[in-house]
C-alpha positions in Angstrom: -12.5 16.3 -2.1 -14.1 14.6 -5.1 -12.5 13.9 -8.5 -14.5 13.3 -11.6 -12.7 10.8 -13.7 -13.5 12.6 -16.8 -12.3 16.1 -15.3 -9.4 15.2 -13.2 -8.0 12.1 -14.8 -4.3 12.5 -15.8 -2.5 10.4 -18.5 -2.6 6.8 -17.6 1.2 6.8 -18.0 1.7 9.3 -15.1 2.8 7.6 -12.0 0.0 9.4 -9.9 -2.9 8.3 -12.1 -6.2 8.5 -10.2 -7.0 4.9 -10.5 -3.9 3.7 -9.3 -4.3 5.9 -6.1 -7.7 4.6 -5.8 -6.6 0.9 -6.1 -4.1 1.6 -3.5 -6.3 3.1 -0.9 -9.0 0.0 -1.5 -6.2 -2.3 -0.8 -4.9 -0.4 2.3 -8.5 -0.1 3.5 -9.1 -3.8 3.1 -5.8 -4.8 4.8 -6.3 -2.4 7.9 -10.0 -3.5 8.3 -8.7 -6.9 9.4 -7.4 -5.0 12.7 -10.7 -3.4 13.5 -9.2 0.3 13.4 -5.5 1.2 13.7 -4.2 3.3 16.6 -3.5 6.8 15.6 0.0 6.5 16.9 0.8 3.6 14.7 -1.1 4.5 11.4 1.9 5.7 9.6 3.5 2.0 10.2 0.4 0.4 9.0 0.3 2.7 5.8 4.1 2.0 5.1 3.3 -1.9 5.4 0.4 -1.5 3.0 2.6 0.5 0.7 5.2 -2.1 0.8 2.6 -4.6 0.0 1.1 -2.7 -3.1 4.6 -2.0 -4.3 5.7 -5.7 -4.1 3.1 -7.5 -5.4 5.0 -10.7 -6.1 4.8 -13.3 -3.5 8.1 -14.8 -4.0 9.8 -11.4 -4.0 7.9 -10.6 -0.6 9.0 -13.9 1.1 12.6 -13.3 -0.1 12.8 -9.8 1.2 11.2 -10.9 4.6 13.9 -13.8 4.8 16.5 -11.0 4.4 15.1 -8.8 7.1 14.9 -11.7 9.5 18.4 -12.6 9.0 19.5 -9.0 9.3 17.5 -7.9 12.5 16.5 -11.0 14.2 19.4 -13.2 14.5 
């Protein structure tokens, strides 16, 4: 499926603006490329991790959240 930006573009204030979607997929592909392919069974988990990284771009926030998860689940 192709989207020509002049025809398909929504208002930039919409949450699903095509540029935001393309940005997410570019970041997700770049992140997953490091693993030289992702097993089909685990693709959903890798995609959720990419979503979390995309939605939480502040490194300090990520670090704080990871530390909270470690305290909760690994101690």
